[in-house]
PDB file of N, H, CA, C and O in Angstrom:
ATOM      1  N   UNK A   1     144.904 121.698 116.491  1.00  0.00           N
ATOM      2  CA  UNK A   1     143.514 122.043 117.022  1.00  0.00           C
ATOM      3  C   UNK A   1     142.240 121.371 116.895  1.00  0.00           C
ATOM      4  O   UNK A   1     141.735 121.240 115.780  1.00  0.00           O
ATOM      5  N   UNK A   2     141.642 120.907 117.999  1.00  0.00           N
ATOM      6  H   UNK A   2     142.052 121.013 118.905  1.00  0.00           H
ATOM      7  CA  UNK A   2     140.771 119.872 118.332  1.00  0.00           C
ATOM      8  C   UNK A   2     139.488 120.710 117.854  1.00  0.00           C
ATOM      9  O   UNK A   2     139.212 121.798 118.359  1.00  0.00           O
ATOM     10  N   UNK A   3     138.885 120.236 117.049  1.00  0.00           N
ATOM     11  H   UNK A   3     139.110 119.352 116.638  1.00  0.00           H
ATOM     12  CA  UNK A   3     137.075 120.933 117.346  1.00  0.00           C
ATOM     13  C   UNK A   3     135.954 119.781 117.482  1.00  0.00           C
ATOM     14  O   UNK A   3     135.276 119.152 116.670  1.00  0.00           O
ATOM     15  N   UNK A   4     136.072 119.798 118.856  1.00  0.00           N
ATOM     16  H   UNK A   4     136.623 120.309 119.516  1.00  0.00           H
ATOM     17  CA  UNK A   4     134.402 119.159 119.317  1.00  0.00           C
ATOM     18  C   UNK A   4     133.449 118.564 118.286  1.00  0.00           C
ATOM     19  O   UNK A   4     133.574 119.118 117.194  1.00  0.00           O
ATOM     20  N   UNK A   5     132.819 117.899 118.306  1.00  0.00           N
ATOM     21  H   UNK A   5     132.717 117.449 119.193  1.00  0.00           H
ATOM     22  CA  UNK A   5     131.914 117.069 117.518  1.00  0.00           C
ATOM     23  C   UNK A   5     130.986 116.332 118.616  1.00  0.00           C
ATOM     24  O   UNK A   5     131.374 115.961 119.724  1.00  0.00           O
ATOM     25  N   UNK A   6     129.760 116.202 118.122  1.00  0.00           N
ATOM     26  H   UNK A   6     129.445 116.503 117.222  1.00  0.00           H
ATOM     27  CA  UNK A   6     128.624 115.633 118.495  1.00  0.00           C
ATOM     28  C   UNK A   6     128.090 114.461 117.675  1.00  0.00           C
ATOM     29  O   UNK A   6     128.050 114.604 116.453  1.00  0.00           O
ATOM     30  N   UNK A   7     127.760 113.548 118.112  1.00  0.00           N
ATOM     31  H   UNK A   7     127.793 113.432 119.105  1.00  0.00           H
ATOM     32  CA  UNK A   7     127.408 112.369 117.164  1.00  0.00           C
ATOM     33  C   UNK A   7     125.497 112.764 117.745  1.00  0.00           C
ATOM     34  O   UNK A   7     125.153 113.023 118.898  1.00  0.00           O
ATOM     35  N   UNK A   8     124.705 112.694 116.669  1.00  0.00           N
ATOM     36  H   UNK A   8     124.985 112.484 115.732  1.00  0.00           H
ATOM     37  CA  UNK A   8     123.425 112.370 116.889  1.00  0.00           C
ATOM     38  C   UNK A   8     122.826 111.415 116.059  1.00  0.00           C
ATOM     39  O   UNK A   8     123.245 111.289 114.909  1.00  0.00           O
ATOM     40  N   UNK A   9     121.648 110.532 116.591  1.00  0.00           N
ATOM     41  H   UNK A   9     121.307 110.634 117.526  1.00  0.00           H
ATOM     42  CA  UNK A   9     121.337 109.429 115.705  1.00  0.00           C
ATOM     43  C   UNK A   9     119.514 109.829 115.962  1.00  0.00           C
ATOM     44  O   UNK A   9     118.896 110.124 116.984  1.00  0.00           O
ATOM     45  N   UNK A  10     119.158 109.698 114.784  1.00  0.00           N
ATOM     46  H   UNK A  10     119.661 109.459 113.953  1.00  0.00           H
ATOM     47  CA  UNK A  10     117.522 109.926 114.987  1.00  0.00           C
ATOM     48  C   UNK A  10     117.293 108.956 115.319  1.00  0.00           C
ATOM     49  O   UNK A  10     118.043 108.035 114.995  1.00  0.00           O
ATOM     50  N   UNK A  11     115.631 108.604 116.481  1.00  0.00           N
ATOM     51  H   UNK A  11     115.021 109.352 116.744  1.00  0.00           H
ATOM     52  CA  UNK A  11     115.539 107.474 116.624  1.00  0.00           C
ATOM     53  C   UNK A  11     113.909 106.943 117.100  1.00  0.00           C
ATOM     54  O   UNK A  11     113.284 106.010 117.606  1.00  0.00           O
ATOM     55  N   UNK A  12     113.783 108.288 116.522  1.00  0.00           N
ATOM     56  H   UNK A  12     114.290 109.045 116.112  1.00  0.00           H
ATOM     57  CA  UNK A  12     112.333 108.566 115.871  1.00  0.00           C
ATOM     58  C   UNK A  12     111.220 109.201 114.534  1.00  0.00           C
ATOM     59  O   UNK A  12     111.727 109.884 113.644  1.00  0.00           O
ATOM     60  N   UNK A  13     110.228 109.000 114.522  1.00  0.00           N
ATOM     61  H   UNK A  13     109.816 108.445 115.245  1.00  0.00           H
ATOM     62  CA  UNK A  13     109.865 109.305 113.137  1.00  0.00           C
ATOM     63  C   UNK A  13     109.408 110.613 113.576  1.00  0.00           C
ATOM     64  O   UNK A  13     108.854 110.843 114.651  1.00  0.00           O
ATOM     65  N   UNK A  14     109.771 111.719 112.370  1.00  0.00           N
ATOM     66  H   UNK A  14     110.221 111.532 111.497  1.00  0.00           H
ATOM     67  CA  UNK A  14     108.947 113.606 112.308  1.00  0.00           C
ATOM     68  C   UNK A  14     107.419 112.985 111.865  1.00  0.00           C
ATOM     69  O   UNK A  14     106.628 113.653 112.530  1.00  0.00           O
ATOM     70  N   UNK A  15     106.855 112.273 111.265  1.00  0.00           N
ATOM     71  H   UNK A  15     107.498 111.730 110.725  1.00  0.00           H
ATOM     72  CA  UNK A  15     105.442 112.434 111.084  1.00  0.00           C
ATOM     73  C   UNK A  15     104.683 112.779 112.342  1.00  0.00           C
ATOM     74  O   UNK A  15     105.164 112.796 113.475  1.00  0.00           O
ATOM     75  N   UNK A  16     103.503 113.036 112.021  1.00  0.00           N
ATOM     76  H   UNK A  16     103.112 113.022 111.101  1.00  0.00           H
ATOM     77  CA  UNK A  16     102.702 113.969 113.109  1.00  0.00           C
ATOM     78  C   UNK A  16     103.368 115.137 113.600  1.00  0.00           C
ATOM     79  O   UNK A  16     102.671 115.807 114.361  1.00  0.00           O
ATOM     80  N   UNK A  17     104.863 115.698 113.315  1.00  0.00           N
ATOM     81  H   UNK A  17     105.430 115.153 112.697  1.00  0.00           H
ATOM     82  CA  UNK A  17     105.606 116.795 114.306  1.00  0.00           C
ATOM     83  C   UNK A  17     105.096 117.572 113.160  1.00  0.00           C
ATOM     84  O   UNK A  17     104.638 117.282 112.055  1.00  0.00           O
ATOM     85  N   UNK A  18     105.426 119.085 114.061  1.00  0.00           N
ATOM     86  H   UNK A  18     105.797 119.320 114.959  1.00  0.00           H
ATOM     87  CA  UNK A  18     105.284 120.353 113.358  1.00  0.00           C
ATOM     88  C   UNK A  18     106.125 120.683 112.061  1.00  0.00           C
ATOM     89  O   UNK A  18     107.143 119.992 112.028  1.00  0.00           O
ATOM     90  N   UNK A  19     106.010 121.456 111.087  1.00  0.00           N
ATOM     91  H   UNK A  19     105.183 122.018 111.114  1.00  0.00           H
ATOM     92  CA  UNK A  19     106.831 121.487 110.285  1.00  0.00           C
ATOM     93  C   UNK A  19     108.340 121.802 110.652  1.00  0.00           C
ATOM     94  O   UNK A  19     109.434 121.443 110.217  1.00  0.00           O
ATOM     95  N   UNK A  20     107.849 122.717 111.746  1.00  0.00           N
ATOM     96  H   UNK A  20     106.960 123.009 112.099  1.00  0.00           H
ATOM     97  CA  UNK A  20     109.753 123.481 111.773  1.00  0.00           C
ATOM     98  C   UNK A  20     110.744 122.342 112.493  1.00  0.00           C
ATOM     99  O   UNK A  20     111.920 122.128 112.196  1.00  0.00           O
ATOM    100  N   UNK A  21     110.011 121.722 113.443  1.00  0.00           N
ATOM    101  H   UNK A  21     109.056 121.896 113.684  1.00  0.00           H
ATOM    102  CA  UNK A  21     111.089 120.113 113.446  1.00  0.00           C
ATOM    103  C   UNK A  21     111.316 119.464 112.603  1.00  0.00           C
ATOM    104  O   UNK A  21     112.339 118.782 112.657  1.00  0.00           O
ATOM    105  N   UNK A  22     110.361 119.390 111.334  1.00  0.00           N
ATOM    106  H   UNK A  22     109.530 119.944 111.290  1.00  0.00           H
ATOM    107  CA  UNK A  22     110.617 118.502 110.722  1.00  0.00           C
ATOM    108  C   UNK A  22     111.921 119.199 109.762  1.00  0.00           C
ATOM    109  O   UNK A  22     112.675 118.272 109.464  1.00  0.00           O
ATOM    110  N   UNK A  23     112.272 120.120 109.362  1.00  0.00           N
ATOM    111  H   UNK A  23     111.660 120.872 109.605  1.00  0.00           H
ATOM    112  CA  UNK A  23     112.768 121.018 108.777  1.00  0.00           C
ATOM    113  C   UNK A  23     114.376 121.324 110.230  1.00  0.00           C
ATOM    114  O   UNK A  23     115.428 121.961 110.290  1.00  0.00           O
ATOM    115  N   UNK A  24     113.777 120.626 110.877  1.00  0.00           N
ATOM    116  H   UNK A  24     112.922 120.108 110.827  1.00  0.00           H
ATOM    117  CA  UNK A  24     115.380 120.878 112.116  1.00  0.00           C
ATOM    118  C   UNK A  24     115.684 119.824 111.945  1.00  0.00           C
ATOM    119  O   UNK A  24     116.856 119.783 112.317  1.00  0.00           O
ATOM    120  N   UNK A  25     115.408 118.910 111.622  1.00  0.00           N
ATOM    121  H   UNK A  25     114.455 118.944 111.320  1.00  0.00           H
ATOM    122  CA  UNK A  25     115.952 116.985 111.144  1.00  0.00           C
ATOM    123  C   UNK A  25     116.930 117.569 110.060  1.00  0.00           C
ATOM    124  O   UNK A  25     118.160 117.600 110.059  1.00  0.00           O
ATOM    125  N   UNK A  26     115.991 118.036 109.110  1.00  0.00           N
ATOM    126  H   UNK A  26     114.991 118.010 109.110  1.00  0.00           H
ATOM    127  CA  UNK A  26     116.638 118.142 107.850  1.00  0.00           C
ATOM    128  C   UNK A  26     117.997 118.956 108.055  1.00  0.00           C
ATOM    129  O   UNK A  26     119.004 118.445 107.565  1.00  0.00           O
ATOM    130  N   UNK A  27     118.101 119.930 108.596  1.00  0.00           N
ATOM    131  H   UNK A  27     117.283 120.345 108.994  1.00  0.00           H
ATOM    132  CA  UNK A  27     119.005 121.105 108.919  1.00  0.00           C
ATOM    133  C   UNK A  27     120.196 120.181 109.841  1.00  0.00           C
ATOM    134  O   UNK A  27     121.331 120.641 109.722  1.00  0.00           O
ATOM    135  N   UNK A  28     120.124 119.426 110.389  1.00  0.00           N
ATOM    136  H   UNK A  28     119.202 119.052 110.486  1.00  0.00           H
ATOM    137  CA  UNK A  28     120.809 118.773 111.457  1.00  0.00           C
ATOM    138  C   UNK A  28     121.009 117.065 110.066  1.00  0.00           C
ATOM    139  O   UNK A  28     121.276 115.961 110.540  1.00  0.00           O
ATOM    140  N   UNK A  29     120.874 117.192 108.975  1.00  0.00           N
ATOM    141  H   UNK A  29     120.657 118.089 108.590  1.00  0.00           H
ATOM    142  CA  UNK A  29     121.235 116.597 107.976  1.00  0.00           C
ATOM    143  C   UNK A  29     120.947 114.897 108.542  1.00  0.00           C
ATOM    144  O   UNK A  29     121.685 113.960 108.237  1.00  0.00           O
ATOM    145  N   UNK A  30     120.064 114.814 109.169  1.00  0.00           N
ATOM    146  H   UNK A  30     119.465 115.575 109.416  1.00  0.00           H
ATOM    147  CA  UNK A  30     118.983 113.783 109.051  1.00  0.00           C
ATOM    148  C   UNK A  30     117.434 114.005 109.087  1.00  0.00           C
ATOM    149  O   UNK A  30     116.766 114.885 109.630  1.00  0.00           O
ATOM    150  N   UNK A  31     117.010 112.707 108.184  1.00  0.00           N
ATOM    151  H   UNK A  31     117.552 111.992 107.743  1.00  0.00           H
ATOM    152  CA  UNK A  31     115.171 112.581 107.717  1.00  0.00           C
ATOM    153  C   UNK A  31     115.104 111.293 107.899  1.00  0.00           C
ATOM    154  O   UNK A  31     113.915 111.256 107.583  1.00  0.00           O
ATOM    155  N   UNK A  32     115.402 109.931 108.191  1.00  0.00           N
ATOM    156  H   UNK A  32     116.369 109.961 108.447  1.00  0.00           H
ATOM    157  CA  UNK A  32     115.227 108.672 108.881  1.00  0.00           C
ATOM    158  C   UNK A  32     115.539 108.375 110.017  1.00  0.00           C
ATOM    159  O   UNK A  32     116.584 108.766 110.537  1.00  0.00           O
ATOM    160  N   UNK A  33     114.580 107.546 110.655  1.00  0.00           N
ATOM    161  H   UNK A  33     113.732 107.229 110.232  1.00  0.00           H
ATOM    162  CA  UNK A  33     115.051 107.026 111.825  1.00  0.00           C
ATOM    163  C   UNK A  33     116.676 106.153 111.320  1.00  0.00           C
ATOM    164  O   UNK A  33     116.948 105.693 110.211  1.00  0.00           O
ATOM    165  N   UNK A  34     117.487 106.160 112.514  1.00  0.00           N
ATOM    166  H   UNK A  34     117.266 106.534 113.415  1.00  0.00           H
ATOM    167  CA  UNK A  34     118.486 105.214 112.439  1.00  0.00           C
ATOM    168  C   UNK A  34     120.018 106.235 111.788  1.00  0.00           C
ATOM    169  O   UNK A  34     121.189 105.953 112.041  1.00  0.00           O
ATOM    170  N   UNK A  35     119.618 107.223 111.070  1.00  0.00           N
ATOM    171  H   UNK A  35     118.667 107.452 110.864  1.00  0.00           H
ATOM    172  CA  UNK A  35     121.026 107.765 110.450  1.00  0.00           C
ATOM    173  C   UNK A  35     121.474 108.620 111.553  1.00  0.00           C
ATOM    174  O   UNK A  35     120.812 109.308 112.330  1.00  0.00           O
ATOM    175  N   UNK A  36     122.758 108.427 111.455  1.00  0.00           N
ATOM    176  H   UNK A  36     123.295 107.868 110.823  1.00  0.00           H
ATOM    177  CA  UNK A  36     123.906 109.103 112.392  1.00  0.00           C
ATOM    178  C   UNK A  36     124.576 110.713 111.647  1.00  0.00           C
ATOM    179  O   UNK A  36     125.016 110.895 110.511  1.00  0.00           O
ATOM    180  N   UNK A  37     124.484 111.329 112.371  1.00  0.00           N
ATOM    181  H   UNK A  37     124.127 111.181 113.293  1.00  0.00           H
ATOM    182  CA  UNK A  37     125.287 112.804 112.076  1.00  0.00           C
ATOM    183  C   UNK A  37     126.371 113.457 113.193  1.00  0.00           C
ATOM    184  O   UNK A  37     126.213 113.655 114.397  1.00  0.00           O
ATOM    185  N   UNK A  38     127.649 113.739 112.233  1.00  0.00           N
ATOM    186  H   UNK A  38     127.777 113.578 111.255  1.00  0.00           H
ATOM    187  CA  UNK A  38     128.418 114.200 113.283  1.00  0.00           C
ATOM    188  C   UNK A  38     128.531 115.470 113.197  1.00  0.00           C
ATOM    189  O   UNK A  38     129.129 115.628 112.133  1.00  0.00           O
ATOM    190  N   UNK A  39     128.348 116.412 113.616  1.00  0.00           N
ATOM    191  H   UNK A  39     127.862 116.284 114.481  1.00  0.00           H
ATOM    192  CA  UNK A  39     128.080 117.851 113.587  1.00  0.00           C
ATOM    193  C   UNK A  39     129.585 118.515 114.839  1.00  0.00           C
ATOM    194  O   UNK A  39     130.278 118.054 115.745  1.00  0.00           O
ATOM    195  N   UNK A  40     129.430 119.656 114.189  1.00  0.00           N
ATOM    196  H   UNK A  40     128.867 120.030 113.452  1.00  0.00           H
ATOM    197  CA  UNK A  40     130.245 120.560 115.227  1.00  0.00           C
ATOM    198  C   UNK A  40     129.678 121.156 116.293  1.00  0.00           C
ATOM    199  O   UNK A  40     128.869 122.084 116.310  1.00  0.00           O
ATOM    200  N   UNK A  41     130.270 120.422 117.374  1.00  0.00           N
ATOM    201  H   UNK A  41     130.928 119.669 117.360  1.00  0.00           H
ATOM    202  CA  UNK A  41     129.584 121.171 118.681  1.00  0.00           C
ATOM    203  C   UNK A  41     129.136 122.522 118.945  1.00  0.00           C
ATOM    204  O   UNK A  41     129.595 122.942 120.008  1.00  0.00           O
ATOM    205  N   UNK A  42     128.385 123.354 118.325  1.00  0.00           N
ATOM    206  H   UNK A  42     128.012 123.013 117.462  1.00  0.00           H
ATOM    207  CA  UNK A  42     128.880 124.691 118.449  1.00  0.00           C
ATOM    208  C   UNK A  42     127.515 125.930 118.869  1.00  0.00           C
ATOM    209  O   UNK A  42     127.065 126.505 117.878  1.00  0.00           O
ATOM    210  N   UNK A  43     127.146 126.164 119.676  1.00  0.00           N
ATOM    211  H   UNK A  43     127.512 125.697 120.481  1.00  0.00           H
ATOM    212  CA  UNK A  43     125.455 126.623 120.235  1.00  0.00           C
ATOM    213  C   UNK A  43     124.107 126.754 119.717  1.00  0.00           C
ATOM    214  O   UNK A  43     123.001 126.602 120.237  1.00  0.00           O
ATOM    215  N   UNK A  44     124.711 127.254 117.906  1.00  0.00           N
ATOM    216  H   UNK A  44     125.610 127.377 117.484  1.00  0.00           H
ATOM    217  CA  UNK A  44     123.445 126.816 117.064  1.00  0.00           C
ATOM    218  C   UNK A  44     123.028 125.287 116.990  1.00  0.00           C
ATOM    219  O   UNK A  44     121.875 124.927 117.228  1.00  0.00           O
ATOM    220  N   UNK A  45     123.998 124.455 116.660  1.00  0.00           N
ATOM    221  H   UNK A  45     124.935 124.747 116.467  1.00  0.00           H
ATOM    222  CA  UNK A  45     123.584 122.914 116.663  1.00  0.00           C
ATOM    223  C   UNK A  45     122.864 122.554 118.055  1.00  0.00           C
ATOM    224  O   UNK A  45     121.776 121.981 118.118  1.00  0.00           O
ATOM    225  N   UNK A  46     123.796 123.064 119.408  1.00  0.00           N
ATOM    226  H   UNK A  46     124.679 123.529 119.356  1.00  0.00           H
ATOM    227  CA  UNK A  46     123.198 122.546 120.418  1.00  0.00           C
ATOM    228  C   UNK A  46     121.518 122.712 120.766  1.00  0.00           C
ATOM    229  O   UNK A  46     120.762 121.929 121.342  1.00  0.00           O
ATOM    230  N   UNK A  47     121.258 124.092 120.157  1.00  0.00           N
ATOM    231  H   UNK A  47     121.873 124.727 119.689  1.00  0.00           H
ATOM    232  CA  UNK A  47     119.761 124.538 119.766  1.00  0.00           C
ATOM    233  C   UNK A  47     118.905 123.527 119.303  1.00  0.00           C
ATOM    234  O   UNK A  47     117.926 122.967 119.795  1.00  0.00           O
ATOM    235  N   UNK A  48     119.756 123.387 117.806  1.00  0.00           N
ATOM    236  H   UNK A  48     120.552 123.842 117.407  1.00  0.00           H
ATOM    237  CA  UNK A  48     118.796 122.814 117.191  1.00  0.00           C
ATOM    238  C   UNK A  48     118.395 121.397 117.855  1.00  0.00           C
ATOM    239  O   UNK A  48     117.360 120.785 117.591  1.00  0.00           O
ATOM    240  N   UNK A  49     119.493 120.943 118.850  1.00  0.00           N
ATOM    241  H   UNK A  49     120.334 121.441 119.063  1.00  0.00           H
ATOM    242  CA  UNK A  49     119.661 119.312 119.089  1.00  0.00           C
ATOM    243  C   UNK A  49     117.897 119.701 120.370  1.00  0.00           C
ATOM    244  O   UNK A  49     116.779 119.190 120.317  1.00  0.00           O
ATOM    245  N   UNK A  50     118.221 120.313 120.915  1.00  0.00           N
ATOM    246  H   UNK A  50     119.130 120.729 120.958  1.00  0.00           H
ATOM    247  CA  UNK A  50     117.369 120.817 122.079  1.00  0.00           C
ATOM    248  C   UNK A  50     115.910 121.067 121.628  1.00  0.00           C
ATOM    249  O   UNK A  50     114.882 121.299 122.263  1.00  0.00           O
ATOM    250  N   UNK A  51     116.296 120.886 119.746  1.00  0.00           N
ATOM    251  H   UNK A  51     117.132 120.698 119.230  1.00  0.00           H
ATOM    252  CA  UNK A  51     114.309 121.679 119.740  1.00  0.00           C
ATOM    253  C   UNK A  51     113.819 119.814 119.770  1.00  0.00           C
ATOM    254  O   UNK A  51     113.070 119.264 120.577  1.00  0.00           O
ATOM    255  N   UNK A  52     114.501 119.245 118.684  1.00  0.00           N
ATOM    256  H   UNK A  52     115.110 119.691 118.029  1.00  0.00           H
ATOM    257  CA  UNK A  52     114.082 117.676 118.503  1.00  0.00           C
ATOM    258  C   UNK A  52     114.639 116.515 119.373  1.00  0.00           C
ATOM    259  O   UNK A  52     114.752 115.300 119.211  1.00  0.00           O
ATOM    260  N   UNK A  53     114.905 117.294 120.250  1.00  0.00           N
ATOM    261  H   UNK A  53     114.813 118.281 120.381  1.00  0.00           H
ATOM    262  CA  UNK A  53     115.763 116.148 121.673  1.00  0.00           C
ATOM    263  C   UNK A  53     114.919 114.622 122.006  1.00  0.00           C
ATOM    264  O   UNK A  53     115.403 113.570 122.422  1.00  0.00           O
ATOM    265  N   UNK A  54     113.554 114.930 121.670  1.00  0.00           N
ATOM    266  H   UNK A  54     113.160 115.785 121.332  1.00  0.00           H
ATOM    267  CA  UNK A  54     112.275 114.042 121.834  1.00  0.00           C
ATOM    268  C   UNK A  54     112.694 113.012 120.604  1.00  0.00           C
ATOM    269  O   UNK A  54     112.046 111.979 120.768  1.00  0.00           O
ATOM    270  N   UNK A  55     113.673 112.901 119.250  1.00  0.00           N
ATOM    271  H   UNK A  55     114.199 113.741 119.117  1.00  0.00           H
ATOM    272  CA  UNK A  55     113.535 112.294 118.187  1.00  0.00           C
ATOM    273  C   UNK A  55     115.013 111.977 117.932  1.00  0.00           C
ATOM    274  O   UNK A  55     115.409 111.684 116.804  1.00  0.00           O
ATOM    275  N   UNK A  56     115.922 112.048 119.129  1.00  0.00           N
ATOM    276  H   UNK A  56     115.600 112.286 120.045  1.00  0.00           H
ATOM    277  CA  UNK A  56     117.190 112.038 119.072  1.00  0.00           C
ATOM    278  C   UNK A  56     117.548 111.155 119.986  1.00  0.00           C
ATOM    279  O   UNK A  56     116.881 110.777 120.949  1.00  0.00           O
ATOM    280  N   UNK A  57     118.857 110.759 119.600  1.00  0.00           N
ATOM    281  H   UNK A  57     119.399 111.067 118.818  1.00  0.00           H
ATOM    282  CA  UNK A  57     119.297 110.001 120.841  1.00  0.00           C
ATOM    283  C   UNK A  57     121.000 110.989 120.433  1.00  0.00           C
ATOM    284  O   UNK A  57     121.364 111.277 119.293  1.00  0.00           O
ATOM    285  N   UNK A  58     121.695 111.294 121.622  1.00  0.00           N
ATOM    286  H   UNK A  58     121.399 111.061 122.548  1.00  0.00           H
ATOM    287  CA  UNK A  58     123.133 112.378 121.417  1.00  0.00           C
ATOM    288  C   UNK A  58     124.336 111.630 121.913  1.00  0.00           C
ATOM    289  O   UNK A  58     124.393 111.559 123.141  1.00  0.00           O
ATOM    290  N   UNK A  59     125.046 111.210 121.429  1.00  0.00           N
ATOM    291  H   UNK A  59     124.999 111.267 120.432  1.00  0.00           H
ATOM    292  CA  UNK A  59     126.187 110.596 121.694  1.00  0.00           C
ATOM    293  C   UNK A  59     127.720 111.611 121.754  1.00  0.00           C
ATOM    294  O   UNK A  59     128.076 112.035 120.655  1.00  0.00           O
ATOM    295  N   UNK A  60     128.277 111.855 122.522  1.00  0.00           N
ATOM    296  H   UNK A  60     127.988 111.511 123.416  1.00  0.00           H
ATOM    297  CA  UNK A  60     129.209 112.879 122.851  1.00  0.00           C
ATOM    298  C   UNK A  60     130.578 112.294 122.422  1.00  0.00           C
ATOM    299  O   UNK A  60     131.607 112.952 122.578  1.00  0.00           O
TER     300      UNK A  60
END
């Protein structure tokens, strides 16, 4: 059984962004520029990625 994953890399800072976007980054296990996280590819994770897509780079 293979679980699909998605890799996200934070490319921009959350400084000056709304608090909910900061919390979304923390939920994605990101909080500093350059950090990478490998996450399960689920609809909830995709929704979080879409919310802060302007701060991330997605690598499939």
